[in-house]
C-alpha positions as CSV (number, residue, x, y, z in Angstrom):
1,M,100.4,92.3,138.8
2,I,97.0,93.1,140.4
3,P,96.8,94.4,144.0
4,S,96.5,91.6,146.5
5,T,93.6,91.4,149.0
6,G,96.1,92.5,151.7
7,Q,97.2,95.5,149.6
8,A,93.6,96.6,149.0
9,Q,93.0,96.4,152.7
10,Q,96.2,98.5,153.4
11,V,95.1,101.1,150.9
12,T,91.8,101.3,152.7
13,E,93.6,101.8,156.0
14,D,95.9,104.5,154.5
15,V,93.1,106.6,153.1
16,Q,91.1,106.3,156.3
17,R,93.9,108.4,157.9
18,S,93.7,111.4,155.6
19,G,91.4,110.8,152.7
20,V,91.5,109.1,149.3
21,W,94.2,111.3,147.9
22,S,96.8,110.3,150.4
23,G,96.8,106.9,148.7
24,F,98.6,108.5,145.6
25,V,102.1,107.9,147.1
26,G,104.7,109.8,145.1
27,H,102.2,111.3,142.7
28,T,101.2,114.5,144.3
29,R,100.7,116.4,141.0
30,T,98.6,113.5,139.5
31,A,96.5,113.5,142.6
32,R,95.7,117.2,142.2
33,I,94.7,116.7,138.6
34,L,92.4,113.8,139.5
35,Q,91.0,115.6,142.5
36,S,89.7,118.3,140.2
37,A,88.5,115.8,137.6
38,A,86.6,113.7,140.2
39,R,84.1,116.6,140.8
40,R,83.0,116.3,137.1
41,P,84.7,113.3,135.4
42,T,84.8,113.5,131.7
43,G,86.5,110.2,130.8
44,P,87.3,107.7,129.6
45,Y,90.7,107.8,131.3
46,L,93.8,105.8,130.6
47,F,96.1,105.4,133.6
48,V,99.6,104.5,132.4
49,G,102.7,103.7,134.4
50,A,105.6,101.3,134.7
51,P,104.9,98.2,136.8
52,G,104.7,99.1,140.4
53,A,104.2,102.8,139.8
54,G,100.9,102.8,141.7
55,H,98.5,103.4,138.8
56,K,96.5,100.2,139.6
57,S,95.5,101.1,143.1
58,A,95.1,104.7,141.9
59,A,92.2,103.7,139.7
60,R,90.2,102.3,142.6
61,L,91.0,105.4,144.7
62,F,89.8,107.7,141.8
63,A,86.7,105.6,141.5
64,A,86.1,106.1,145.2
65,A,86.5,109.8,144.8
66,V,83.9,109.9,142.0
67,I,81.4,107.8,143.9
68,C,81.9,109.4,147.3
69,P,81.2,113.2,147.2
70,E,83.7,113.8,150.1
71,A,86.4,111.4,148.8
72,C,86.8,110.7,152.5
73,G,88.1,107.2,152.5
74,V,86.5,106.5,155.9
75,C,82.9,105.7,154.8
76,N,81.3,102.5,153.8
77,V,81.0,103.7,150.2
78,C,84.8,104.3,149.8
79,S,85.6,101.0,151.5
80,R,83.4,99.0,149.2
81,V,84.7,100.7,146.1
82,I,88.4,100.0,147.0
83,R,87.6,96.4,147.9
84,G,85.7,95.9,144.7
85,I,82.2,95.1,146.1
86,H,80.3,98.4,145.3
87,P,77.3,97.8,143.0
88,D,78.2,100.7,140.8
89,V,81.9,99.9,140.3
90,A,82.9,96.9,138.1
91,I,86.5,95.9,138.1
92,F,87.7,93.7,135.2
93,Q,90.9,91.6,135.0
94,P,92.3,89.4,132.3
95,E,91.5,85.8,132.2
96,G,94.8,84.1,131.4
97,Y,96.9,86.5,129.4
98,T,94.1,88.5,127.8
99,Y,90.4,89.4,128.0
100,P,87.8,87.2,126.3
101,V,85.8,89.5,124.0
102,E,82.6,88.1,125.5
103,V,83.6,89.6,128.9
104,L,84.1,93.1,127.5
105,R,80.8,92.9,125.5
106,A,79.0,92.0,128.7
107,G,80.6,95.0,130.4
108,V,79.5,97.3,127.5
109,V,75.9,96.0,127.9
110,S,76.1,96.5,131.7
111,A,77.2,100.1,131.2
112,A,73.9,100.9,129.6
113,Q,72.2,100.3,133.0
114,T,71.5,103.2,135.4
115,P,73.5,103.5,138.6
116,I,72.1,101.6,141.6
117,E,73.4,103.8,144.5
118,A,75.6,106.5,143.2
119,S,75.5,109.2,140.5
120,H,77.9,107.3,138.3
121,R,78.8,103.8,137.2
122,V,82.6,103.2,137.0
123,F,84.2,100.4,134.9
124,I,87.9,99.7,135.6
125,L,89.8,97.6,133.2
126,E,93.0,96.4,134.9
127,E,96.0,95.4,132.7
128,A,94.1,96.8,129.7
129,D,97.2,96.7,127.5
130,R,96.5,92.9,127.3
131,I,93.2,93.5,125.4
132,T,93.4,92.2,121.8
133,E,92.6,94.3,118.8
134,R,89.3,92.5,118.3
135,S,88.3,93.1,121.9
136,Q,89.4,96.7,121.7
137,N,87.0,97.2,118.8
138,A,84.2,95.8,121.0
139,L,85.0,98.6,123.5
140,L,85.3,101.4,121.0
141,K,81.6,102.4,120.8
142,A,81.3,102.4,124.6
143,L,84.3,104.7,124.9
144,E,83.1,107.0,122.2
145,E,79.7,107.5,123.8
146,P,79.9,106.5,127.4
147,G,76.8,108.3,128.6
148,P,76.7,111.1,131.3
149,S,76.7,108.7,134.2
150,V,79.3,106.2,133.0
151,L,83.0,106.4,133.6
152,W,85.6,104.0,132.0
153,I,89.1,103.8,133.5
154,L,91.7,101.7,131.6
155,V,94.9,100.8,133.5
156,A,98.0,99.8,131.6
157,D,101.8,99.5,131.8
158,S,102.2,100.6,128.2
159,V,100.3,102.3,125.4
160,H,101.9,100.3,122.6
161,N,99.2,97.6,122.2
162,F,96.3,100.0,122.0
163,L,94.6,101.0,118.8
164,P,95.0,104.7,117.8
165,T,91.2,105.0,118.0
166,I,91.2,103.9,121.6
167,L,94.1,106.3,122.5
168,S,92.4,109.2,120.8
169,R,89.3,108.8,123.0
170,C,91.1,108.5,126.4
171,Q,92.5,111.1,128.6
172,M,95.9,109.8,129.5
173,I,97.1,110.1,133.1
174,D,100.8,109.3,133.5
175,F,102.2,107.7,136.6
176,P,106.0,108.0,136.5
177,P,108.1,105.6,138.6
178,I,108.0,106.4,142.3
179,T,111.2,107.9,143.6
180,E,113.4,105.9,145.9
181,E,113.0,108.4,148.6
182,A,109.2,108.3,148.4
183,L,109.3,104.5,148.5
184,L,111.6,104.5,151.5
185,N,109.3,106.9,153.3
186,L,106.3,104.8,152.4
187,L,107.8,101.6,153.8
188,E,109.0,103.4,157.0
189,S,105.6,105.0,157.7
190,R,103.3,102.2,156.7
191,F,105.2,99.2,158.1
192,A,107.2,100.9,160.8
193,L,110.5,99.7,159.2
194,G,113.9,101.0,160.0
195,R,115.8,102.9,157.3
196,R,118.2,100.0,156.6
197,E,115.5,97.4,156.4
198,A,113.4,99.7,154.1
199,A,116.4,100.4,151.9
200,A,117.1,96.7,151.5
201,I,113.5,96.1,150.3
202,V,113.8,99.0,147.9
203,Q,117.0,97.6,146.4
204,A,115.5,94.1,146.2
205,S,112.3,95.4,144.4
206,R,114.3,97.7,142.1
207,G,111.9,100.5,142.8
208,D,108.7,98.6,142.1
209,M,106.3,99.9,144.7
210,D,103.9,96.9,144.5
211,A,106.8,94.4,144.9
212,A,108.2,96.4,147.8
213,I,104.9,96.4,149.6
214,R,104.5,92.7,149.1
215,L,107.9,92.1,150.5
216,A,107.2,94.3,153.5
217,E,103.7,93.0,154.1
218,Q,103.5,89.4,153.0
219,P,105.4,86.4,154.4
220,L,104.6,84.6,151.2
221,A,106.4,87.1,149.1
222,R,109.5,86.9,151.3
223,E,109.4,83.1,151.2
224,L,109.2,83.0,147.4
225,R,112.1,85.4,147.1
226,H,114.1,83.4,149.6
227,R,113.5,80.2,147.7
228,A,114.5,81.7,144.4
229,L,117.7,83.0,145.9
230,A,118.4,79.8,147.7
231,I,118.3,77.9,144.4
232,C,120.5,80.4,142.7
233,S,123.0,80.3,145.6
234,T,123.4,76.5,145.2
235,R,126.4,75.6,143.1
236,N,125.4,72.9,140.6
237,P,122.0,71.9,142.3
238,S,121.0,68.2,141.9
239,L,117.8,66.9,140.1
240,T,116.3,66.1,143.5
241,E,116.9,69.6,144.8
242,L,115.4,71.2,141.8
243,L,112.3,69.1,141.7
244,A,111.8,69.7,145.4
245,A,112.2,73.4,144.9
246,A,109.5,73.3,142.2
247,D,107.1,71.4,144.4
248,G,107.8,73.8,147.2
249,V,106.8,76.8,145.1
250,L,103.6,75.1,143.9
251,G,102.8,74.3,147.5
252,L,103.2,78.0,148.5
253,A,100.9,79.0,145.6
254,A,98.3,76.6,146.8
255,E,98.5,78.0,150.3
256,A,98.1,81.5,148.9
257,R,94.9,80.4,147.1
258,K,93.5,78.9,150.3
259,A,94.2,82.0,152.3
260,A,92.5,84.2,149.6
261,E,89.5,81.8,149.6
262,S,89.1,82.2,153.3
263,I,89.3,86.0,153.1
264,Q,86.7,86.0,150.3
265,A,84.3,83.9,152.3
266,E,84.5,86.3,155.2
267,E,84.1,89.2,152.9
268,I,81.0,87.7,151.2
269,S,79.4,86.9,154.6
270,K,79.9,90.4,155.8
271,W,78.7,91.9,152.6
272,S,75.6,89.7,152.4
273,G,74.5,91.0,155.8
274,Q,74.9,94.6,154.8
275,S,73.3,94.3,151.4
276,S,70.1,92.4,152.3
277,G,67.2,94.0,150.6
278,L,69.2,96.5,148.5
279,R,68.3,96.9,144.9
280,G,70.6,95.0,142.6
281,A,72.0,92.9,145.4
282,G,71.3,89.6,143.6
283,P,73.1,90.4,140.3
284,L,76.0,92.0,142.2
285,Q,76.4,88.9,144.4
286,K,76.7,86.8,141.2
287,R,79.2,89.2,139.7
288,I,81.3,89.1,142.9
289,A,81.2,85.3,143.0
290,S,82.3,85.1,139.4
291,S,85.1,87.7,140.1
292,N,86.2,85.8,143.1
293,K,86.7,82.6,141.1
294,R,88.9,84.4,138.6
295,T,90.8,86.1,141.5
296,L,91.6,82.7,143.1
297,R,93.1,81.5,139.8
298,R,95.1,84.6,139.6
299,V,96.3,84.4,143.2
300,E,97.8,81.0,142.5
301,S,99.4,81.9,139.2
302,D,100.6,85.3,140.6
303,A,102.5,83.5,143.3
304,V,104.3,81.4,140.7
305,V,105.0,84.5,138.5
306,D,106.3,86.2,141.6
307,F,108.8,83.4,142.2
308,L,109.9,83.5,138.5
309,T,110.3,87.3,138.9
310,W,112.6,86.9,141.9
311,L,114.4,84.1,140.1
312,G,115.0,86.3,137.1
313,A,116.4,89.0,139.3
314,A,118.8,86.5,140.9
315,F,119.9,85.3,137.5
316,R,120.6,88.9,136.6
317,D,122.8,89.2,139.7
318,L,124.6,86.0,138.7
319,A,125.3,87.4,135.2
320,L,126.6,90.6,136.8
321,L,128.9,88.7,139.2
322,S,130.0,86.2,136.5
323,A,131.1,89.1,134.3
324,G,133.2,90.6,137.1
325,G,130.7,92.9,138.7
326,E,130.9,94.0,142.4
327,T,128.7,92.4,145.1
328,T,127.6,95.9,146.1
329,D,125.8,96.2,142.7
330,V,123.5,93.2,143.1
331,T,119.8,93.6,144.0
332,S,120.1,91.0,146.7
333,P,122.9,92.1,149.0
334,D,121.8,89.6,151.7
335,F,122.7,86.8,149.4
336,A,125.7,88.4,147.7
337,E,128.4,86.2,148.9
338,D,126.5,83.0,148.2
339,L,125.6,84.3,144.7
340,L,129.2,85.1,144.0
341,E,130.3,81.6,144.7
342,S,127.5,80.2,142.5
343,A,128.1,82.7,139.7
344,T,131.5,81.3,138.8
345,S,130.0,77.9,137.9
346,R,128.7,79.2,134.5
347,P,129.6,82.0,132.1
348,A,127.7,85.3,132.2
349,R,126.0,84.4,128.9
350,F,124.3,81.4,130.5
351,W,122.8,83.5,133.3
352,V,121.6,86.1,130.8
353,E,119.8,83.4,128.9
354,M,118.2,82.2,132.1
355,V,116.8,85.7,132.7
356,E,115.1,85.4,129.2
357,V,113.9,82.0,130.1
358,C,112.2,83.4,133.3
359,L,110.5,86.1,131.2
360,E,109.2,83.6,128.7
361,A,108.0,81.4,131.6
362,Q,106.0,84.3,133.1
363,L,104.3,84.8,129.7
364,A,103.5,81.1,129.4
365,I,101.8,81.1,132.8
366,R,99.8,84.1,131.8
367,S,98.7,82.2,128.7
368,N,97.4,79.4,130.9
369,S,100.2,76.9,130.6
370,S,100.6,74.5,133.5
371,A,102.4,76.3,136.3
372,G,104.0,73.1,137.5
373,L,105.4,72.2,134.2
374,V,106.7,75.7,133.5
375,V,108.5,76.0,136.9
376,E,110.0,72.5,136.5
377,S,111.2,73.3,132.9
378,V,112.9,76.5,134.1
379,L,114.7,75.0,137.1
380,L,115.8,71.9,135.2
381,R,117.8,74.0,132.8
382,L,120.2,74.5,135.7
383,L,121.2,70.9,135.2
């Protein structure tokens, strides 16, 4: 998943304390490599890591280091890069499951333009492993001959979907999973959590740094997880209960969209005052407005995907318990006893199948299926 507005703000606050490179939590060696590369970037780069490894936020931090000579994290330049509103940094995200080829072609055309403020133009393609083969071919020429002032950064969870020609032109930067100890320290220092509370979040998120941060930071994430576990802790839920649960999740997703819309409006108002009269302000404002619309759609669908992720984790716990596993081995110890009672209502095979159903449902939502119908279809299988 992409970093939330709140996460981007938190990254900004972190780097303000001790520079851009402090944002590379658990990746000290990678930070040293990129710190040297930022002085004279010779991309394109491909940042690869497991979900939640921190490579998505690292791309923005590296872009800030390239644009800001001091990589300070405290200046207006660094802040705008991380928040995605710098005129020389374009951040692309999938529309639905993949990227329309027209979007990438427009990015390639834009890369031919000279920088507006900085010495470089940086193009970040988040979730780049979702780019289809046809669209990758549209990128190939730009990656082969990027120009001295253009830097491409592709961010991906896996390299398997890339053409060999794309991989051969990128410098791969690996982001291994963050260690449990590093994640514990992050949660304790950033959110002032006690060791026990931080450990519970690490266990629930299964080492996924992005998920752990959302749980520590966002009431929405905690509520989505609670609702998923509540459903799974109910032995033989009724049709009424399941439909009400689906409606509740969609309501939370709508609230997330409204909150993001409010933050965007405030951000645009602030940015408009700062950018008045600057070269390129008009086109940038249009680009930000278009990006904001896509972000709002993603915020809503991401909330539903988050729910399905927690639901799948709960089904995994139910499968474990149904097969005779110990309550100490579940990812949700705060619901262990309730899950144990519910687990015995079905064989382990059923719960394993429900894990697969949740994975398929997440893919369906990313492919622009109706979130409401998807959630209802998943929950109604519990009948």
